[in-house]
C-alpha positions as CSV (number, residue, x, y, z in Angstrom):
1,M,72.2,-284.2,-111.8
2,S,73.1,-282.8,-108.4
3,R,76.6,-282.9,-107.1
4,K,77.3,-284.8,-103.9
5,I,79.2,-283.8,-100.8
6,L,80.3,-285.9,-97.9
7,C,81.0,-283.6,-95.0
8,C,82.1,-283.8,-91.4
9,G,79.2,-283.0,-89.1
10,I,81.4,-280.3,-87.4
11,L,80.9,-278.1,-90.4
12,R,77.2,-278.8,-90.9
13,Q,75.9,-275.2,-90.3
14,E,78.6,-273.6,-92.4
15,T,78.3,-276.0,-95.3
16,E,74.5,-275.8,-95.4
17,L,74.6,-272.0,-95.5
18,L,77.2,-271.9,-98.3
19,M,75.4,-274.6,-100.3
20,Q,72.0,-273.1,-99.9
21,G,70.2,-272.9,-103.2
22,K,72.8,-275.0,-105.0
23,D,72.1,-278.3,-106.6
24,V,74.0,-280.5,-104.1
25,D,73.1,-283.5,-101.9
26,I,75.0,-283.4,-98.6
27,T,75.6,-286.3,-96.4
28,Y,77.2,-285.8,-92.9
29,L,79.5,-288.0,-91.0
30,D,79.2,-288.1,-87.2
31,A,81.3,-285.3,-85.7
32,G,83.0,-287.5,-83.2
33,L,84.4,-290.1,-85.6
34,H,87.9,-288.7,-85.9
35,V,88.9,-289.8,-82.4
36,D,88.7,-293.4,-83.6
37,L,90.5,-293.9,-86.9
38,D,89.0,-297.3,-87.6
39,K,85.5,-296.0,-87.1
40,L,86.2,-293.0,-89.2
41,A,87.6,-295.1,-92.1
42,G,84.7,-297.6,-91.8
43,S,82.1,-294.9,-91.8
44,L,83.8,-292.9,-94.6
45,N,84.3,-295.9,-96.9
46,G,80.8,-297.3,-96.1
47,T,79.1,-294.0,-96.8
48,L,81.1,-293.5,-100.0
49,N,80.0,-297.0,-101.1
50,D,76.4,-296.1,-100.3
51,I,76.3,-292.7,-102.1
52,T,75.1,-293.4,-105.7
53,G,76.9,-291.8,-108.5
54,S,80.5,-290.6,-108.7
55,D,82.4,-287.5,-108.1
56,V,81.7,-287.0,-104.4
57,V,83.5,-284.0,-102.8
58,L,84.8,-284.7,-99.3
59,V,84.6,-281.8,-96.9
60,I,86.8,-283.5,-94.3
61,G,90.3,-282.6,-93.3
62,N,93.2,-284.4,-95.0
63,D,94.8,-284.9,-91.6
64,C,91.7,-286.3,-89.9
65,H,92.9,-289.7,-91.0
66,P,96.4,-290.7,-92.2
67,E,94.8,-292.5,-95.2
68,M,92.3,-289.8,-96.1
69,E,93.6,-288.9,-99.5
70,K,94.1,-292.6,-100.4
71,M,90.5,-293.4,-99.3
72,A,89.1,-290.5,-101.4
73,A,91.1,-291.5,-104.4
74,A,90.0,-295.2,-104.1
75,H,86.4,-293.9,-104.5
76,G,87.1,-291.4,-107.2
77,S,86.3,-288.6,-104.8
78,R,87.9,-285.1,-104.6
79,I,88.8,-283.7,-101.2
80,V,89.0,-280.1,-100.0
81,K,92.6,-279.1,-99.7
82,A,93.0,-278.4,-96.0
83,K,94.4,-280.3,-93.0
84,N,91.3,-279.9,-90.9
85,C,88.1,-277.9,-90.4
86,I,89.9,-275.1,-88.7
87,E,92.3,-274.6,-91.6
88,M,89.2,-274.7,-93.9
89,L,87.7,-271.8,-92.0
90,L,90.9,-269.7,-91.3
91,G,93.1,-270.5,-94.3
92,E,96.3,-268.5,-94.3
93,K,95.1,-266.5,-91.2
94,M,95.8,-269.6,-89.1
95,A,99.5,-269.0,-89.0
96,E,99.0,-265.5,-87.7
97,V,96.5,-266.7,-85.0
98,D,98.9,-269.5,-84.1
99,S,101.7,-267.0,-83.5
100,E,99.6,-265.2,-80.8
101,A,99.5,-268.1,-78.3
102,K,99.4,-271.9,-78.0
103,T,95.8,-272.3,-79.2
104,F,93.3,-275.1,-79.3
105,Y,90.6,-274.2,-81.8
106,L,86.9,-274.7,-81.4
107,T,83.9,-274.0,-83.7
108,C,80.3,-274.0,-82.6
109,G,80.2,-277.6,-84.0
110,W,83.0,-278.5,-81.6
111,L,81.3,-276.8,-78.7
112,E,78.1,-278.8,-79.4
113,N,80.0,-282.1,-79.7
114,W,82.9,-281.8,-77.2
115,R,81.4,-284.4,-74.8
116,K,80.9,-286.9,-77.6
117,I,84.5,-286.3,-78.8
118,F,86.4,-286.1,-75.5
119,V,84.3,-287.8,-72.9
120,E,82.6,-290.5,-74.9
121,G,85.1,-291.0,-77.7
122,L,88.5,-290.5,-76.0
123,K,87.2,-291.5,-72.5
124,W,88.9,-288.5,-70.9
125,D,87.8,-287.5,-67.4
126,E,88.5,-284.0,-66.1
127,I,92.1,-285.0,-65.1
128,D,92.8,-286.3,-68.5
129,A,91.4,-283.2,-70.1
130,R,93.4,-280.9,-67.9
131,Q,96.6,-282.9,-68.7
132,N,95.9,-282.8,-72.4
133,F,94.7,-279.2,-72.6
134,G,97.2,-277.9,-70.1
135,F,99.6,-277.3,-73.0
136,Y,97.4,-274.6,-74.4
137,D,97.3,-270.9,-73.4
138,R,93.7,-270.6,-74.7
139,L,90.8,-272.3,-76.4
140,L,89.7,-270.1,-79.3
141,L,86.1,-270.3,-80.4
142,L,85.7,-269.3,-84.0
143,D,82.4,-267.5,-84.2
144,T,80.9,-267.6,-87.7
145,G,77.7,-265.9,-86.4
146,L,75.6,-268.8,-87.6
147,A,74.7,-270.1,-84.2
148,P,74.1,-268.3,-80.9
149,I,77.0,-268.9,-78.5
150,D,75.8,-270.6,-75.4
151,D,77.7,-269.2,-72.4
152,E,76.7,-272.2,-70.3
153,K,78.4,-274.6,-72.8
154,I,81.5,-272.4,-72.8
155,L,81.6,-272.5,-69.0
156,E,81.1,-276.3,-69.0
157,F,84.0,-276.7,-71.4
158,Y,86.1,-274.3,-69.4
159,D,85.3,-276.3,-66.2
160,Y,86.4,-279.5,-68.0
161,T,89.7,-278.1,-69.4
162,Q,90.6,-275.2,-67.1
163,V,91.9,-273.3,-70.1
164,P,90.5,-269.8,-70.8
165,V,88.1,-269.6,-73.7
166,E,88.3,-266.6,-76.1
167,I,85.8,-265.9,-78.9
168,R,86.9,-264.5,-82.3
169,P,84.4,-263.6,-85.0
170,I,85.4,-264.9,-88.4
171,D,83.9,-264.9,-91.9
172,L,83.3,-267.8,-94.2
173,D,85.4,-266.4,-97.1
174,N,88.1,-269.0,-97.0
175,F,85.7,-271.9,-96.6
176,R,83.5,-270.6,-99.5
177,K,86.6,-270.4,-101.7
178,L,87.7,-274.0,-100.9
179,L,84.3,-275.4,-101.5
180,E,83.9,-273.6,-104.8
181,E,87.4,-274.7,-106.0
182,T,86.8,-278.3,-105.0
183,L,83.3,-278.5,-106.4
184,N,84.3,-276.8,-109.7
185,G,87.7,-278.5,-110.0
């Protein structure tokens, strides 16, 4: 019997690569749900009710919803031990990167979905974006090498936020370790 994963759509490419060839069924939640806690809870609970079998592993940040761990426990699910997708990718390196500058993190999944998250979900226009992102010194795009980085999308996001975008190559070692620990735990 295959194991089941319920994963945030932000980590689709990374999860599919790491689970390639393994006996797992993966279901993805919409990447923009975390901007509306009620929609996230409804989608998470509804999807967990629909997934047949037990022992579903949640690849969703513990801090993406204040009741995340409670919802997982209510369905007998295990959850990856990380606050969010960025911590899943960076692990302990996150503190070091945080010490460099006030940083807002992006992945290619975030870059693909920023309009859905900020414009459609949060209803931020460019003024709202600049006020909210103005706190940051940089936007750091974590490049796993799984998807080509679209310069036009980076420029569009820069135009929206007016915060410089830096790109940093990363590996998937920490995410791989978390997935294996949770799947085998």
